VOBA-85819 format. One record per atom (N, C-alpha, C, O): x negated, y, z. Coordinates in steps of 0.1 Angstrom, whole numbers, plus 5000, padded with zeros to 4 digits. Each point is the difference from the previous one (the first is absolute). Layout:
<rs>
XYZ...
</rs>
This chain:
<rs>
871610727075499849945014500050115010499350104998501449885013500150115010498849985010500149945010498850134987498849995009500350095012500450124998499449835014500250085012498750095002498949945000501350195002498950095001499550025015498850015002502250005007499650035014500749905009501049944997498450065015500549915010501450045005500849925004499550214995501350055004501149944992501249995005498549974983501149944991500549875007501149964997498149975011500449885006501050015011500649905004499650225001501050025011501350054994501050025007499050014980501350064994501249915002501150045002498649824997501149915001500750015014501249995001498050045009500550025014500850135001501150005006498450104989500750135000501350004992501050065003499049864986501249994992501149935007501250014996498549925015501149935008500750095009501049965006498550164997500650095010501450044994500150064990500949915018501450034996500950015012499749955010501550114988500950025011501049885002500749995010499349924980500949895001499649905010498950005005502149914999499749905010500649874995500949945006498650024982500549884994499249885005499050015007501549874990499449875004499949914989501049974993497849985005499849894990499749875006499649995012500749904981499949875006499449914989500450004989498649925016499549894992500249875008499549995011501149914982500449885007499649884992500549984989498649945017499649884994500749885006500450005011499949904980500549875006499349894993499550014988500549875019499349894995500849904993501149965006498650004982500849894993499449875002498849985000502049925003499649865002501049914992501150044997498449844999500949914994500949945011499549965011501850044987501049975010499849875007500349985012499349924980499849865006498749985007500049925010499050144985498649975006499550115009499149975008501450154991499550115007498650044996499450085006500249874982498750044995500150134993501150034994497850055005500150134994500349984985499549914993501350195001500449994986498950044991499250105003500649834986499050044990500450124992501250034999497850044996500350124992501049974988500950074997498949824996500849964989501549995003500850024992499549955021501449995004500550135006501250034998498050055008500550125006500350104989500950085002498449924987500350094989501449974994500650094994499949795008501449974995501050095006501050044994498849995019500950095008499950144994501150064998497749995000499950134994500750014986500850094998498949814994500650014986501649995001500750064992499849865018501449995002500750125005501250024997498050075009500650125006500050124989500750105003498749884986499950114990501450034995500849914997499550225001501250054994499750134994498950054999502250024996499850134993499350115009499450094995500849895019499550105009498649965006499450085008500149814988498849945006499049964989500549944990498350095012499049974990498949925006499450045010500349844984498949925004498750064997499850064989499249945021498750054998499049894997500049905008499250114982499049904997498650055002499750124999499449785004498550034998499649904990500049885003499550164986499749924988501449934997501050064998499049815002501249934997500849955012501049944999498550105013500549945013501050105006499750115003501549845000501050095008499450025014499649905007500450234998499450035013501050075009499750035011501550014983500950075009501150064991500349954989500450155017501150054993500350155005499950025012500450064979500450145003501550005002500849964992499650095020501450015004500550155000499150095001502249934999500450145001499650075013499850125001500149795010499750065013498649955005499850005012499349964979498749965004499449904991500150014988499249895018499449904991499749875008500050015012499949884981499749875006498649974994499750024989499549925020498649964996499749875006500649965010498549964984499549885005498750025007499150064994500849895018498850015008499149884996500449914993498450085013499049904995500449865000499749924991501150045020500449865001501549984995500649915005499850174986501450004995501050055010501249974998498450105012501050065009500850114992499450064991501849955012501050094993500150135008500549995011499250124983500150135007500950104993499850024988501150035019500850124995499550125007499950015012499950104980499650135005501150104996500250024989500450035021501150094998499550154999499150045008501450034983499750155000500650065013500949945006498550174999500450065013501550035000500650054990500049915021501550035002500250085012499150025008502150034994500350105010500449935014499850065010500649814989500549945012499749855001499749944990500350015022499849865002501249924994499949894995501350175006501249934994499849974985500449904996499150204997499749984986499049894998500249914991498750095017499049894998500649875003499849904992501050085019500649875003500949964989500049884997500950204998500949964989499249954988500449904995498650175001499249964989499349865002500149924992499350075020499349875003501049895001499749894995501550135011501049895001500449964987500149884997500250214994500449964986498949934993500349904993498550155008498949944994499849855005499749914992500450075021499849875005501149904996499849884997501550175002501049924995499849954985500149894997499550214995499749974986498849904998500149904993498850135014498849924999500249865006499549904995501450095015500349875006500749914990499849884998501250184995500849934990499249954988500149894996499050204999499249974989499049895004499849914992499550115019499049905004500649865002499349904997501950105008500649875002500249924987499949875001500250194988500149934987498849934997500049904992498850145013498849944997499449925012498849965000502050015009499649925012499050075009499149945006501150204994499150085008500850075012501150044998498249975013500650075012499050115004498849994997501850115010499250105006499949985015500949945006498050105000499849985014500050135008499750114995500849885018500150115009498850025009500250015012498649984983498850005008498950074993500150034988498749985019498950084995498949924994499050064996501149805004499049924994500549874995501049955006498450004984500549874995499849895011498949995006502149944997499949905011499449874997499649925009500350054978499549874996498850014991498949955003501250124986498850024991499050095005500350115005498449854994498950095004499350054987500349944989498950165012499550074988499349914990500150024988499349875017499349914991501049934990499649964989501650045015501149944992500950104993501049964994498650175007500850104993499250074990499050075003501449924984499250064990500350154999501150055002497950034996500150144998500750034987499749944990501150165009500750044988499050064990499050055004501349944983499050054990500050154998500350054990499350025021499950155000498650045003499449955009500050134982498650035000499650075014498949975005501950115000499750075013499849895010499050025008501849884993499949905010498849914998499449945009500250044978498849934997498750075006499149945005500950194994498950085005500049995015498949995006502350025001500049995014499649865005499349985010501049924982499649865003498549985000499549935008499950144983498549994999499350085011498949975005501750144999499450105010500249965014499050005008502349984996500350005015499449885007499750025012500149864983499449905007498650035005499449935009499950164985498750045004500050095013499050025007502250024997500250095011500549935013499750055011501149854988500649935011500549864996499949964989500749975021500349864998501549974996500349894995500650215006501449974997500750094990501250015000498150054990500750084991501049934991501050054996498749825001500949924992501349975007501049984994498950015019501249985008500950124998501249994997498250135006500850124998500650024986501150034998498149944992500450024986501149904996500950044993498949845010500849894994501149955009501049944995498950075018500949935009501050105006501149955005498750184996500750085009501050094993499950034988501150025020501050104995500350105012500049965011500150164985500350115010501050104995500649994989499650115020500950114997499350135003499350015010500850084980499350135002501050114999501149994993498650125014500950125000499250124996498950025004501750074987499450124996500850125006501350004999498050105007500750115006499350134995498850014997502050105002499550134996499350075011500149975012499150134984499450105009500150144994500150024988500050085021500250144996498850084997500050094992498949875015498750084999498949915003500149885004498750174994498849925005500049975014499749895005500750215004500149985014501049895003499749915009501450104985501149905002499649864996500249905006499150094982499549874995499049945010500149885003499050205002499049955010500649955013499649915006501450174998500749975012500849864999499949925008500850074981500749874997499149894998500249895006498750134987499049894998499449965013499949885003499850215006499449975013501049925009499649895005501650164996501049925008500349864994500049915008500150084979500349874994498949905001500249895003498550164996498949915001499849955014499649885003500850205007499949965014501149905003499849905007501450124987501149915002499949874993500649905004498650104985500049894991499849865006500749904997498350085012499849865006501249965009500349885001500450225005501149965009501249974991500749905003499550184986501149974991499849874993500949924997497850054999499749864995500449895009500649904996499250125017500449905010501549995001500649895000500150234999501550005001500649914989501049935002498450084986500649944988499249874996500149954989499149995021499349884997500949894996501049975006498749974982501049904994499349914991500549964989498250005015499349904991499249915008498849994999501849935010499349915009499749864994499149935005501650034984499849874994499250014987500350084991498649845009499249994988499549864998499649945010500350014978499549874997500849895008499449915005501950124996501049905006499749985015500349895005499250215002499849995014499950145006499850104993500449915020499850135007498650044999499149925003500650204993498750054997499250045013498850014999501950035011499450065012500150155000499650065010500950004979500250144999501550034998500649934992499950175014501450034998500150084987501149994993497950085002500050054987498649964993499050075001501149824992498849964993499750094988498950014996502250054999499850104990499150125005499150034993501250025019499250115005498649955003499050074998500949805007498649955002499249994987498850025001501949944988499249994988499550144995498950014994501950105009499550134996498850045009499150074995500849885017498850035008498849934994498850055003501449854989498949934994500050014985499749904992500550225003500150034985498850084996499249974991500650155015498950094997500150125010500850094998498449905012500150105011499850144996500650095005498649934985499750134995501350074994500250125002500649804992501250064994501349975007501150044996498849895015501349955007500050055015500849955008498450144996499950035014500950125004501150024994498550055017500950115005499550134994500350115006499149894983499750124992498850085006498950004994501350065017498950095006500350025015501250035003497849975005500250035014500550155002500750035009498950064982500450145000501550015000500650095006500149824987501450014998500749985014501250055001498249895008500649975013499950125010500550005011498750104985499850125008500350134994499450105002501649904989500650124994498950084993500050125001499149814992498950074994499849944986498949944997502150074994500049934987500750084990501050085003498649914985500650094989500049924987499549884999501250174991500049944987498549984995499749894994499550205008498649994996499349895007499249934995501150055018499449895008500549874994499249904999502050094998500649874994499249984987499649884997500350224995499249984987498649955003499549924993499850145017498749965003499949855004499049934997502050025011500049865003500149924988499249904998501650134992500249934988498750014991499649914994499750205007498850024992498949905004499249964992500850005021499049925005500349855001499349925006501850054987500549864999499649944986500350074991499249815008499749954987501249994992501149965005498850064982501049974990500149854998499049935003502050024991500149864995499850004985499349914995501450184998499950004985500450144995500650085007499149944981500650114992500649954988499649894995501450185000500749954988499750104989500450125001498949844989499650084988500349934987499649894998501150184993500249954987500749865000499649914993501450085016500749885002499249885005500449894998498550145008499149905006499850035015499950125004500049785004499850015014498549975002499549894997499850205009498549995001499750005015500350095007499049804997499649995014498950105003499150024992501050045020499050115003499149955011499350095006500649784997499149955011500450065013501249995004497850075003500350055013499850155000499750075010500549994978499850154999501150075007501249974998498550135010501050095006500650104990499350024990501850035013500650114991499050125000499950074990499549965021499150115001498849984990499650094993499949795007498949974990500550014986499350054991501949905007500650014986500250154996499750034989500750055021500250144997498650074997500050094991499049875016498750074998499249954988499350074994500949805003499149944990500749944988499449984989501950005012500749934989499749855001499249955008501549974983499749864999500349954986501150034994497949905001500249944986500450104990500749974990498850155012500350114990501350075003500450094992500349875018501350075004499850095012499149975008501850134993500050085011501550015005500949984993499350055020501349995006501050094995499850124998501449835000501250074997501049995011499849925009501350154990501149995010500649865000500549965010499549984978500549864999499249915008500549915007498150114993499149925008500350025015500049915008500250214996500350045013501349935005500149955011500950064981501349935004499949855001500649945009498650004982499749865002499349975013500349915007498750174996499249985013501050025012499949935009500950174990501050025011500949885002500349965012500149974977500949895001499349875005500649915004498050104996499249885005499550035014499049935005501550175002499750025014501249955008501150044998498749875012501049925006500250025015500349905007499650224999500350015014501549985002500850004991499649975022501449985003500950124996501249994997498250135004500750134996499050074991498850025003501750024985499150074991500750124994501250025001498050074994500450134994500050004985499049964994502150075000500050034986500750144998499550095007501549924985500850125000501149995010501050074999498949835009501049975011499249915010498949964997501750025015499449915010500649864997501249985000497949924998500449874998499649915012498949995003502149945003499949925011500249864996501049964995497949955008499949884992500049875009499749894995500550125018499649905009501149915006500049975012501049994980501149935005500249864992499950004988500249895019500349884994501450014993500950085005499349854984501349994994501049945010499649925009501750124990500949975010501349934995500350014988500549935021501349964996500950124998499750115004501449864990500950104994500350125010499950114996500549855016500550105009498950095006500350115005498449854993498950085005499350094990499250085003501249904984499350084990500250155001499050075000502249975003500350145001499550065013499850125001499949795009499450055012498650064998499650095008499749874982498750054997500050154997499450085007501349964982500150144997500750085011499750125002501349825005500750075010499150045012500150115005499049804998499150035011499150124997499850095008499749914980499050104996500750144997499550105003501749894992500850124998500350075014499850125002500549795007500450055014498850075006500150105007498749854991498850065007499350114992499750105006500249894981499250094993500850114993499450104996501949895004500950114995500750075011501050084998498549905014500650085012498850045008499449925007500350214993498850055007500149965015498949975006502250045001500149975014499649855002499349975010501249944982499749865001498549984998499449925007500050144982498649994998499250055012499049945003501450175002499350055012500049915012499049985007502249954995500149915011499149884998499449955009500550004978499149894997498550055003499249925006500550194989498650055002499750025015498849975004502250075004499750015014499749865006499149995009501549914987499849865005498549974997499449935008500150114981498649954996498950105004498849974998501550135010499050105004498949935009498950044999501549865008499149945009499149894994499149945007501150034980499249904993499050064991500150114995498849815003498950054991500049914988500749904999498550144992499849934987499749865002500649914993498550065016499649865001501249915006500049884997500950185010501249935005500849954988500549895000499750204990500849964989499349904991500649914994498150105005499249894993500249875007500249904993499750095020500249885007501549954998500149884997500850205004501449964998500249954986500849904998498650164992500249964986499549864998500649924992498450045016499449864998500849905008500049884997500750165014500749915009501549984996500549895002500150214993501549994998500449904990501149945001498150034988500549904991500149865006500949924997498350055013500049875007501150005010500849905001499450205007500850005012501450074998500949985008499350104981501250074999500250105012499050075003502149935003500350085012499649945013500150065010499449814989499749935013498650025004499249905000500450225003498750035004500050135008501050075000497849975005499950125007499250104992499049964993501450165007499250114993499550095012500850085006497949914997499550055012500749945012500049885002500750215006500749945012501549974998500749955009499850084978501449994998500349884991499349974991501949975012500549904990500350064987500750115000498949834989500350064987501550004998500550094993500249815012501450004998500750125007501050054995498449995017500650125006499750134992500950094999498049924996499650114991501050004988500450114996499849774998500949994989501450055003500750064992499849915021501350055004500150155001501050064996497950005009500050155000500150054986500750104998498649844993500050054986501349984993500550094994500149805008501349974994501150095006501050044993498949995020501050095006499950144994501050074998497849985000499850134994500650004986500650094996499149804997500549994986501550005000500750074991500049865018501449995000500650145003501050044994498550035016500450135004499950104988500850084998498149904994499850094989501049984989500550094995499849785002501049984990501450045004500850054992499549945021501350055005500050164998501150054996497850015005499950154999500250044985500650114997499149804994500250034986501550004997500550074990500349865018501550004998500449954986500950054994498449855001500349944987500649855002500449944990499650015022500449865002499049904997500249885000498650174997498949904995499349935012499249914997501250125015499449935011500449854999499349925006501850054987500449864999499049914993499949885002499350194989499049924993498849975009499249914997500650165014499049975010500449905010499149945007502250034994500549915011499449864999499749955011500249994977499449865000498650005006499749905008499550204989498650005007500150045014499349945008501650154996500250035014500449885008499549985012501349934983500449885007498749915003499949945011499350054979498749925002499250065011499549945009500250194990499150075009500650005014499249985010502150034991500650005014499749875007499950005012500049894980499749875006498549975000499649885003499550224993498649985000499649894990499149925002501650084986499849894990499850064987500250124997499249804994499850034986500749894992500349905005499950134982500649894991499149885000500549894999498250125003499149895000500349915012499949884999500550185012500349925012501249904998500049895005501050154987501149914996499549884993500449895003498650134988499549894992499149915009500149885000499150185008499149925008500749915010499649895002501550165004500749925010500649884993500249905007500150114981500649884993499049894998500349884999498450165000499049904995498849995009499049934997501150135015498849995009499549875004498949985005502149924995499649865004499549924989499749885002500350174985499749924989498650034995499650124999499649784997498750024995500150024985499150074994501949884999500250034986501550014998500849945006499650154985501450044998500549934987499450014990501749935012500749934988500650104991500550105005499549874982500550094990501550045003500450124999500349785005501550035003500250095012501050075001498049945007500150095012499950154996500350095008499249934980499850144995501250074993499950114996501249825003501150054993500550135005500650084993499249945020500550135007499350124995500450115002498449874992499250114994500650054987499650114996501249814998500650054987500950125001500850015009499050084982500950125000501349964994500249954990500950085018501349984996500850135002500150065011500449994977500650135000501449994995500349934990500750125017501449994996500550134994501150014996
</rs>
């Protein structure tokens, strides 16, 4: 067993991420529903798609006897707690490669799902089924989270079982570069969440939030879902500081001898100092703890940005395109940082709580958030032009929304704002159709 001897060992994963590459990773979740009823698909039916996808280049992954995902040549597929389907791509060099892979994947999964009367949705939350009617998949990790998170807030089951999002992974060159990117991204995160708001329908009616997915994260566990640290907003943060934040957050479980053991409310610091149930922390325990920390932007051996509702086909590539434009171009990042110089930590806290409800239709201090979004998207467009790769075209669908001070959620809301309850047939436009 790999017993960790010093606290310095816990920052090694962050230092191991320092590299000169500028690759981009993508994790993309989508929601399966039964085509006729729009109800969430049961685990027993979603695994049929996984098994149907198996071939000589793909290997199904099991936990005990249960299929839980698949290893692919370019990444892997996993099932999330409510049977959401997630593909995680290995880091790639260009947005073009990401888009090609996701387009091919969506075509294939659409064809296979259709054989079983299943459709995929272009939104960030189940529009009909709520968590009480969605069974959690038989994965031990999710059983532990199910027991722990309701003690912390009121909507963790919404987050776990109803929602789908898109995440982006980006490289960093050094500790200084990592902290700079992390700071910029965490400040941008509530505005970008608003730009990609796409989950206004829940329980067959308008929820009152443009991103109910983002709202559910606000009500999951504030200790592990917040803005990380006020120090991060004032250029006073390090790998060691990030480690210390994680040290003072309660663990959810440890995995030992193929068993998942609940740790109550014990922090990792207490575990490090005293051990638990005869066990002492290993790097595997640390990696598990890192994976159960859920801020909108988090640090691993890369920067992971997690705050986007799942999107319709033309907007999927806009997510990595936006972040490539800002975080892989120092001039663009500096321009974004200049915008935020006049704001304080508490301003971003306030914005984080308001943007899920209002999207871009609100004020951030004295400024319309839609105007701020326009400044940001213009900086991003100029940055992608400067790369001279032609990838600015992937940002254009988002640019068109921002130019009109709109979000994808606004399109949905306008169709249904006069209705107290939404008919199933009215939801057909949410189905993913890929040619």
